[in-house]
C-alpha positions in Angstrom: 0.0 0.0 0.0 1.3 3.4 -0.8 2.0 6.3 1.5 -1.5 7.7 1.5 -4.7 5.9 2.2 -7.1 5.7 -0.8 -9.5 8.1 1.0 -6.8 10.7 1.6 -5.5 10.3 -2.0 -9.0 11.0 -3.3 -9.3 14.0 -1.1 -6.0 15.4 -2.4 -7.0 14.8 -6.0 -10.3 16.6 -5.3 -8.4 19.5 -3.9 -6.0 19.5 -6.9 -8.9 19.5 -9.3 -10.6 22.4 -7.6 -7.4 24.5 -7.3 -6.9 24.1 -11.0 -10.2 25.9 -11.5 -9.1 29.1 -9.7 -8.9 31.7 -12.4 -5.7 33.6 -13.1 -5.6 36.8 -10.9 -7.8 35.3 -8.2 -7.1 33.6 -4.9 -9.0 31.5 -2.4 -8.5 30.1 1.1 -7.9 26.6 2.5 -11.2 26.9 4.3 -13.2 27.8 1.2 -11.8 24.8 -0.6 -12.7 22.5 2.4 -16.2 23.9 2.6 -16.8 23.4 -1.1 -15.7 19.8 -0.8 -18.1 19.3 2.1 -15.4 19.0 4.7 -15.6 22.4 6.3 -13.3 21.5 9.3 -10.5 20.2 7.1 -8.7 23.3 6.0 -5.5 21.9 7.5 -5.9 18.9 5.2 -6.2 21.2 2.2 -2.9 22.7 3.4 -1.3 19.2 3.4 -2.7 18.7 -0.1 -1.0 22.0 -1.2 2.2 20.8 0.4 2.0 17.7 -1.8 1.0 19.6 -5.0 4.5 20.2 -6.2 4.8 17.0 -8.2 1.2 16.9 -9.5 0.6 16.6 -13.2 -0.9 18.8 -14.6 0.6 21.5 -12.4 -1.4 23.0 -9.5 -1.5 26.8 -9.1 -0.9 26.4 -5.3 0.2 30.0 -5.1 -3.4 31.0 -5.3 -4.4 29.3 -2.1 -3.9 31.4 1.1 -5.2 31.5 4.6 -8.5 33.2 5.4 -6.9 36.6 6.0 -5.0 36.6 2.7 -1.6 35.7 4.2 0.9 33.8 2.1 1.2 31.1 4.8 2.3 28.5 2.2 5.2 30.5 0.9 7.9 28.3 2.5 6.8 25.5 0.1 8.0 27.6 -2.8 11.7 27.6 -1.9 13.7 30.1 0.1 12.8 33.1 -2.1 9.7 35.2 -2.8 8.5 32.9 -5.5 4.9 32.7 -4.2 4.6 36.5 -4.1 6.2 36.8 -7.5 3.7 34.3 -9.1 0.8 36.3 -7.6 2.2 39.6 -8.7 2.6 38.3 -12.3 -1.1 37.7 -12.2 -1.8 41.3 -11.1 -2.3 40.5 -7.4 -0.7 43.1 -5.2 1.1 41.7 -2.1 2.5 43.7 0.8 4.1 42.3 3.9 3.2 38.7 2.9 -0.5 39.6 2.5 -2.7 40.1 -0.5 -3.9 43.7 -0.7 -7.7 43.8 -1.4 -8.0 40.2 -0.5 -11.8 40.3 -0.6 -11.8 41.8 -4.1 -9.5 39.0 -5.4 -11.2 36.2 -3.4 -12.6 33.4 -5.5 -15.3 31.4 -3.5 -15.9 28.1 -5.2 -19.3 27.8 -3.5 -20.4 31.0 -5.1 -18.6 30.6 -8.4 -19.3 27.0 -9.1 -22.6 26.6 -7.3 
């Protein structure tokens, strides 16, 4: 049996599929993803999925997933530099002090957007 249980693997794949739907120039939160997937108390598991996203094919735009305040809490998974911030800024998202400016304006809520 591999490292992940089948249930966890399926959860990660569901997270990956959803994150791939986040439009360019928009961001969402770990909690919003968890709520959309019907697992509202599993924002931390969404974080673990983002941690494992680096080797996923097709690629996962994990830089678009932030904490509920718009903080770039996952930036340490992008190496030692400011790669997460740079990826967001290339999409027109302004970041100051490791936080998305106008987070509510950029926020993509899958429950609202996808129904």
